[in-house]
Structure formats: structure tokens, C-alpha cells
C-alpha distance (Angstrom), angle and dihedral (degrees) to the residues before:
residue distance angle dihedral
M1 . . .
T2 3.78 . .
R3 3.73 121.1 .
K4 3.78 115.9 -122.8
R5 3.77 117.6 -128.7
P6 3.77 124.1 -155.9
P7 3.78 115.4 -106.7
E8 3.80 101.2 -89.3
K9 3.79 98.5 -145.2
A10 3.79 94.4 45.3
A11 3.81 92.6 45.5
T12 3.80 91.8 49.1
L13 3.79 90.5 47.8
V14 3.79 94.7 51.5
E15 3.82 94.3 42.5
S16 3.80 93.4 48.3
I17 3.77 96.2 45.7
Y18 3.80 102.5 34.2
G19 3.79 90.5 42.2
C20 3.81 91.2 56.8
K21 3.79 110.2 79.0
W22 3.79 90.9 -161.7
S23 3.80 94.2 59.5
L24 3.78 90.2 61.8
T25 3.79 89.3 47.4
V26 3.81 91.1 50.8
Y27 3.81 90.8 51.9
S28 3.81 89.6 52.4
L29 3.80 91.2 49.8
L30 3.80 91.5 49.9
K31 3.82 89.7 51.2
E32 3.81 87.3 54.2
G33 3.82 90.2 52.7
I34 3.80 96.9 -105.4
T35 3.81 102.6 138.0
R36 3.80 105.9 155.4
P37 3.82 121.7 85.5
G38 3.80 96.0 -134.1
E39 3.76 91.0 52.5
M40 3.81 90.1 48.4
V41 3.81 92.1 53.9
R42 3.80 91.3 48.4
S43 3.82 91.2 48.7
V44 3.81 98.2 54.4
E45 3.77 124.4 55.9
G46 3.80 111.7 -134.8
L47 3.80 95.7 20.0
T48 3.80 112.0 122.2
T49 3.78 128.5 -160.8
K50 3.81 91.6 -117.8
V51 3.81 94.2 52.1
L52 3.80 91.8 43.5
N53 3.81 92.7 50.9
T54 3.82 90.6 50.9
C55 3.79 90.5 48.8
L56 3.81 93.6 47.2
K57 3.80 92.5 47.3
R58 3.81 91.6 51.3
N59 3.81 90.8 50.3
V60 3.81 91.9 48.1
D61 3.83 90.5 48.2
F62 3.81 90.3 53.0
G63 3.80 90.5 48.5
I64 3.81 94.5 -117.1
L65 3.80 94.9 115.6
K66 3.77 132.7 32.9
K67 3.79 122.0 -143.4
E68 3.78 117.7 -145.6
V69 3.79 119.7 -168.3
C70 3.79 110.9 -162.9
P71 3.82 114.2 -144.9
E72 3.77 99.1 -122.0
L73 3.78 137.6 106.7
P74 2.93 116.1 -77.1
P75 3.82 91.0 26.8
R76 3.78 115.0 -114.1
V77 3.81 118.2 -146.8
E78 3.79 123.3 -163.8
Y79 3.78 132.3 178.0
S80 3.77 129.8 -149.5
V81 3.79 137.5 175.2
T82 3.82 116.2 -98.1
L83 3.81 124.1 -138.6
F84 3.80 88.3 -102.0
G85 3.80 87.9 48.8
E86 3.80 91.6 54.4
N87 3.80 89.5 53.7
F88 3.80 91.5 46.2
L89 3.81 91.6 49.9
R90 3.80 89.4 53.5
V91 3.82 87.9 55.9
L92 3.82 90.1 50.6
D93 3.81 89.2 50.0
E94 3.82 89.2 54.3
I95 3.81 90.8 49.3
E96 3.80 88.9 51.7
K97 3.83 91.1 49.9
L98 3.80 89.9 50.4
N99 3.81 90.6 49.3
T100 3.80 90.5 51.3
E101 3.81 91.1 50.7
V102 3.81 91.0 50.0
E103 3.82 91.8 48.8
K104 3.82 91.3 50.2
G105 3.78 90.1 49.9
D106 3.82 93.0 -117.3
I107 3.81 89.6 127.7
K108 3.75 122.0 46.4
């Protein structure tokens, strides 16, 4: 009998993103229409520019978010969710629903 291993890329993706509390916060901000990093930092108490930039870079590297640099002075940077990101966020929503069911005792 062979032992099944979790898909490495998917497991790394979920651990890195779901394990980062700021990623979930960023997704909420994007849903609210807040797309610029400076505005994100000002909107969330305790979120620093350094931590946000690390979080955004990780999400861009995974293909969840897209970074758009507008060619103007000063440069304007905006982030949006990619098609893959929309699918990934649906998976996170399902994980959250499952967690809620477990907490309520609906699943044993």
C-alpha cells in the first residue's frame, strides 16, 4: 500500500495564505473596493507597509492577486483578484463554512 501525500503546491499555497492573517484582511479590503496599498494600511489598525508589501508580494507570486502599476507620476499601484484568485477565494469560503459547522457541532 502506498501512502498518499498531499499535493505539495496546493498545500503550500493554502498554508501560506490561510496562515497569514493579513491575506484574509487584504481579500476583505479588495471586496470593499480598497485596491491601493496606502489606503489598505490606513484602513486597518496594526497593518504596516512592510507586512502588507510582503503579503501582497506572496499573493502575486501565487497568482491570487494581480499588481497593476499605472504609468503616472507619482506611480499609482493597484491590486486586484485574478481569475485563479477568485476560484481560490471560493475554496477559502468553503473552508470557513466547514469551520463554522465544526464549531457549531454540526459535524462530528
